[in-house]
Steps between C-alpha positions, in 0.01 A plus 500: 500500500646830394490790753353821351754773436300747714548280809871446421552878473328547835728264684818702544830400652404663828174315520681168435753579766223584744323163429823308536589670828157435650499135383846440638433652840166325537662164414780563742252599768286189455810275505650643817174501688427136406854409614428655841158336526620152390473220759335717772143467620545820699741780427740617766538868579834510309346353185204741513742785538698388191178458299398851588850627397478321170151631427590860587836483316338375183262801496784741570713340221209522256463873579871575463516299179206692349657832593834395340334366180262788452719793633565651149130504424419625846747786464346605170151478655603697803637778285178507297297499818703783650465711184124435499473594869694827446289593206184417698606712796585797275168470319296473814704720731224751583252215549735327744570824686128560543458151640795551737346832606176311579695262717675790679160667562356175637804431730581851617144630509593869456128575440163339473186570302343818634834663604615836374850470358758710315713325239748723324299796375170312523253509790175324552283249683573132421185352340633170363811284524586269207785272401633743246349839600368701788215753443476826686216756515710814450517779760571858406797724577550815704160644612321190366726245658212347707259487208458236226569616146264240344783325320609137563875424469608147392861459622731207402611311811863534379490862624467370854854373472653826376308761709442572866141431605362753745192376687265786594215274618467681834451828312187355334290597805705758695799706398747749629415774254744788437476821302644855505349849493699809398427854633663837475781588743279745703230240575380424851700181561372416843132569410514297178673207678241495772218518247641200312518295820144597598351410164666154503379447857138578397515279189665209683255496794264266308760233435758553776423178700504285184827663388659424832407128488615471138830680570566259790414198287743602223774572753468152650487340153817668372672476844662838472441860596262701279470874460272649764131523400484851661492780247832667430557844363855628435604836353772572253594738223596478135759689292253785453463543875141380486368308803415131444285297735564130477194308625471134588199327657356147532155445351289263294638476148178600332483814729860620443438731209184642652674582828793655309257722310331607819833585659612700200170690485515587870863611485444715196187656650693592812784644293263703285323643812833634615569681174309822582681540829830448332421749227384764751811442710 
């Protein structure tokens, strides 16, 4: 019977060497084990130990023989596999970085859904966490920093690895709000300062007890000292010799801009009332 040429071409020298190696080692294994088992109804501990050595050695020799026979092909395959892996990593680098960022977010927990965070130049409330992206409901800047812009930001998780994440979750309900008011050099500094403190005291009366409990809860959670929740008014000047009042107070986030507006209105009204006296003087 003639063997088809396709089968003959398939059986290479390496394949024949592999078959011969396995056949030889199997035959040697069977012969040696039968020699040890011959003439004994029960095997002594020494014979069982030698049988185990022969069985394990035959497996090791088969493995070493296969590595020796197929090493050239394995080297070529390893190079091809390495080249493929490098190409795959380059092609999917951003995808992999996003997945690594998701792992970092899960392990480190820098934020959770509902937190306010700042990432690079982006700020917003976390509304969804995915394997590849994180979605934020954007917050505004400057005088609108506590208000939503109406836009939703979809951020690749890879940015979590390259930027510092600032968690502002405690500012979602209450905040240390700061702003500045500028007046002319001849303004009534003491009167304006007292007016600012009085307006803040009146506005904060409705939520003072809640603010105290929330401030204490945040302090225990972060385990560090926080700025005082008492209103602070400091006075300075600019290069034009104008007087600047720097105001800081603790209040509900959704009330911050309204209290700021009330303070500015009261301070300006007091300043304008003093103008006729200054003019006459």
